[in-house]
C-alpha positions in Angstrom: 37.7 24.5 -18.1 37.4 20.7 -18.4 34.2 19.0 -17.3 34.2 17.8 -13.6 33.9 14.1 -13.1 30.4 12.9 -12.7 31.2 11.3 -9.3 32.1 14.8 -7.9 28.7 16.2 -8.9 27.0 13.1 -7.4 28.9 13.7 -4.2 27.9 17.4 -4.2 24.3 16.6 -4.7 24.3 13.9 -1.9 25.8 16.4 0.5 23.3 19.0 -0.5 20.4 16.6 0.0 21.5 15.3 3.4 23.0 18.5 4.9 25.5 16.2 6.6 28.7 14.7 5.1 28.5 11.5 7.2 25.0 10.6 6.0 25.9 11.6 2.4 29.1 9.5 2.5 27.1 6.5 3.7 24.6 6.9 0.9 27.4 6.8 -1.6 29.4 4.0 0.1 32.3 6.4 0.6 34.3 7.5 3.6 33.7 11.0 4.9 37.3 11.9 4.0 36.8 10.7 0.3 33.6 12.7 0.0 35.2 15.8 1.5 38.1 15.5 -1.0 35.6 15.3 -3.9 33.8 18.4 -2.8 37.0 20.4 -2.2 38.2 19.3 -5.7 34.9 20.5 -7.2 35.1 23.9 -5.4 38.7 24.4 -6.5 37.8 23.5 -10.1 34.9 26.0 -10.1 36.7 28.6 -8.0 33.7 29.0 -5.8 32.8 27.9 -2.3 29.7 25.6 -2.5 29.1 24.8 1.2 29.3 26.6 4.5 30.6 24.1 7.1 29.4 24.1 10.7 29.3 21.9 13.8 25.8 20.7 12.8 26.6 19.8 9.2 26.9 21.7 5.9 24.6 24.0 4.1 24.7 25.4 0.6 26.1 28.8 -0.2 24.4 31.0 -2.8 26.7 29.6 -5.5 25.9 26.0 -4.2 22.2 26.7 -4.5 22.6 27.9 -8.1 24.7 24.8 -9.0 22.2 22.4 -7.4 19.3 24.1 -9.3 21.2 23.6 -12.6 22.6 20.1 -12.2 20.1 18.5 -9.8 17.3 17.8 -12.3 19.8 16.3 -14.7 21.3 14.0 -12.0 17.8 12.9 -11.0 16.9 12.2 -14.7 20.1 10.1 -15.1 19.3 8.1 -11.9 15.8 7.5 -13.1 17.0 6.4 -16.5 19.5 3.9 -15.0 17.1 2.3 -12.5 15.5 -0.2 -14.8 19.0 -1.5 -15.7 20.0 -2.0 -12.1 20.5 -5.7 -11.1 17.5 -7.1 -9.3 17.9 -9.0 -6.1 15.7 -12.1 -5.9 15.9 -12.1 -2.1 14.3 -8.6 -1.9 10.6 -8.3 -2.8 8.7 -5.0 -2.8 4.9 -5.1 -3.0 2.4 -2.3 -3.0 -0.9 -2.9 -1.2 -4.0 -0.9 -0.2 -3.9 0.0 3.5 -7.3 -1.7 4.2 -6.2 -4.9 2.5 -2.8 -4.8 4.3 -4.2 -4.4 7.8 -7.3 -6.6 7.5 -6.1 -9.4 5.3 -2.5 -9.6 4.3 -0.5 -8.6 7.4 -2.2 -11.1 9.8 -1.1 -13.9 7.5 2.4 -12.7 6.7 4.1 -14.4 9.6 3.6 -17.8 7.9 5.2 -16.6 4.7 8.2 -15.0 6.3 8.8 -18.0 8.5 8.8 -20.2 5.4 11.2 -17.9 3.5 13.6 -16.5 6.1 16.1 -15.5 3.4 13.5 -13.1 1.8 13.4 -9.4 2.6 9.8 -8.2 2.1 9.0 -4.5 1.7 5.3 -3.6 1.9 4.3 -0.2 0.6 0.8 0.8 1.8 -0.8 3.1 -0.7 -4.2 3.7 -2.4 -2.3 5.0 -5.5 -2.5 2.9 -8.7 1.0 1.8 -9.3 2.8 2.7 -12.6 5.5 0.0 -12.9 7.3 2.0 -15.5 7.7 5.0 -13.2 8.2 2.8 -10.1 10.8 0.3 -11.2 11.6 -0.6 -7.5 8.1 -2.1 -7.0 7.8 -5.7 -8.1 4.1 -6.3 -7.7 0.9 -4.9 -6.2 -2.3 -6.1 -4.6 -5.2 -4.1 -6.1 -8.9 -4.0 -6.5 -10.4 -3.6 -10.0 -11.9 -5.3 -13.0 -8.7 -7.1 -13.8 -8.0 -5.3 -17.0 -4.8 -3.3 -16.7 -2.7 -2.9 -19.9 0.8 -4.2 -20.0 0.8 -6.2 -16.7 -0.1 -9.7 -15.5 -3.2 -9.7 -13.4 -4.0 -12.9 -11.4 -7.4 -13.1 -9.8 -7.3 -13.8 -6.1 -10.6 -13.1 -4.4 -14.1 -11.9 -5.3 -15.2 -9.1 -3.1 -18.8 -8.9 -1.9 -20.8 -6.9 0.6 -23.2 -7.9 3.4 -24.6 -6.2 6.6 -22.4 -6.7 9.7 -22.9 -5.7 13.3 -21.4 -6.2 16.7 -22.7 -8.9 19.0 -23.4 -6.1 21.6 -25.6 -4.2 19.2 -27.5 -7.4 18.2 -28.2 -8.2 21.8 -29.2 -4.7 22.7 -31.7 -4.3 19.9 -33.1 -7.8 19.5 -34.4 -7.0 16.1 -35.0 -9.4 13.2 -32.0 -9.3 10.8 -34.4 -9.1 7.8 -35.8 -5.7 9.0 -32.8 -3.7 8.4 -34.7 -0.4 8.1 -35.3 -0.6 11.8 -31.6 -0.9 12.6 -29.2 2.0 12.9 -27.4 1.8 9.6 -24.0 3.3 8.8 -24.1 5.2 5.5 -25.9 8.1 3.9 -29.2 8.6 2.1 -28.9 7.5 -1.5 -25.6 5.8 -1.0 -25.1 3.5 -4.0 -24.1 0.3 -2.1 -27.1 0.4 0.4 -29.5 1.3 -2.5 -28.2 -1.7 -4.4 -28.6 -3.9 -1.4 -32.2 -3.0 -0.8 -32.9 -3.1 -4.6 -31.4 -6.6 -4.9 -32.7 -8.2 -1.6 -35.8 -6.2 -0.8 -36.8 -4.3 2.3 -37.4 -0.7 2.9 -34.5 1.8 3.0 -34.5 3.8 6.3 -35.3 7.5 6.3 -32.0 8.4 7.9 -28.6 6.8 8.6 -26.8 7.3 11.9 -23.4 8.1 10.5 -21.4 8.2 7.3 -17.7 7.2 7.3 -15.8 7.6 4.0 -13.0 5.1 4.6 -13.4 1.3 5.0 -11.3 0.9 8.2 -13.3 3.6 10.0 -16.6 2.0 8.8 -15.6 -1.4 10.1 -14.3 0.1 13.4 -17.6 1.9 13.9 -19.5 -1.3 13.4 -17.3 -3.2 15.9 -17.9 -0.4 18.5 -21.7 -0.9 18.1 -22.4 2.4 16.4 -24.6 0.7 13.8 -24.8 -1.8 11.0 -22.2 -1.5 8.2 -22.4 -2.9 4.7 -19.1 -4.7 5.2 -16.7 -5.9 2.6 -16.4 -9.6 3.2 -12.8 -10.1 2.3 -11.5 -7.3 4.4 -13.8 -7.8 7.4 -13.1 -11.6 7.6 -10.6 -11.2 10.5 -13.2 -9.3 12.5 -15.9 -11.9 11.8 -13.6 -14.8 12.6 -12.6 -13.2 15.9 -16.3 -12.6 16.9 -16.1 -8.8 16.8 -18.6 -8.7 13.9 -21.5 -10.9 13.0 -22.8 -11.2 9.4 -26.6 -10.6 9.5 -27.4 -12.3 6.2 -26.1 -15.0 4.0 -27.1 -12.9 1.1 -24.3 -11.1 -0.7 -24.1 -8.1 -3.0 -21.3 -8.8 -5.5 -18.8 -6.0 -5.9 -17.9 -4.4 -9.2 -14.2 -4.7 -8.3 -12.3 -7.8 -7.1 -8.9 -8.5 -5.7 -5.9 -9.2 -7.9 -2.2 -9.7 -7.8 -0.7 -7.5 -10.4 2.9 -7.4 -11.7 4.9 -6.3 -14.8 6.5 -8.7 -17.2 9.9 -7.8 -15.7 8.9 -9.4 -12.4 7.7 -12.7 -13.9 11.0 -14.5 -13.2 11.6 -12.9 -9.8 12.2 -15.8 -7.4 10.9 -13.9 -4.4 7.7 -13.0 -6.3 7.2 -16.6 -7.4 7.4 -17.8 -3.8 5.0 -15.0 -2.7 2.5 -15.9 -5.5 2.5 -19.6 -4.5 1.9 -18.7 -0.9 -0.7 -16.1 -1.7 -2.8 -18.5 -3.8 -2.7 -21.1 -1.0 -3.8 -18.4 1.5 -6.7 -17.5 -0.8 -7.9 -21.1 -0.8 -7.7 -21.2 3.0 -9.6 -17.9 3.2 -12.4 -19.3 1.0 -12.8 -22.3 3.1 -12.9 -20.3 6.3 -15.4 -17.9 4.8 -17.8 -20.8 4.0 -17.5 -22.1 7.5 -18.0 -18.9 9.5 -20.8 -17.1 7.6 -23.8 -16.6 9.8 -27.3 -15.2 9.3 -30.6 -16.0 7.8 
């Protein structure tokens, strides 16, 4: 028996994944009739029925399941191997960004960028995962925190991250305590937490015997501080929107430098991407504006 054309196996796999010929045909830019013809031709060639057809779509027969198990991994490997060679579209830009950075810093500013570049389609992927650009060829760049030393990629420094105590205006008014007596305030954290220990070690003061609550993600920590639960050791870059809006007040001008800072990271293949070049230029301008606003709005002793 001669080998079936590759397009018939691709059509078979698409129908198996979607369970629906219409969606499968759309994913392959075919008509439903053309895809149905491919599948029938494959079934006739193999002498086996691969799908059961019903009013709600198609599902694999036992023979179809066996064929998919055999050819599916090879088709996926072939698709993965061809991805880096696909033509890149300069008007489509895909950027990975940490959720906390996306919601607190990037997204509130993006309207200006998109208004200035209406032809650009921007895809934001919110993820804490460190991006492997070799394994993720569809991703053009990433905003990440780190030491700035990632092999095989360009890393452009954007912002230094630092920490300082922040609290809601309501909590400050209710307690009426001096900002430099933090051990008397309800602090958000846990005993022996590295960041608070470093804060007291660097700037003096007595660490409290107990903390009111511990929250293990940054957005929840900032939210708890806004709601008046206690004082958070806030990240200045990612809490800036809350500070500028008056939801949080910085209790001290002193800062605790972070070990990790913010970078724009991208692989060599993205260096000439027109969309990324526009994004980089805009991003660095926003960073300069952020630094100016941070200098103007910091409050405290």
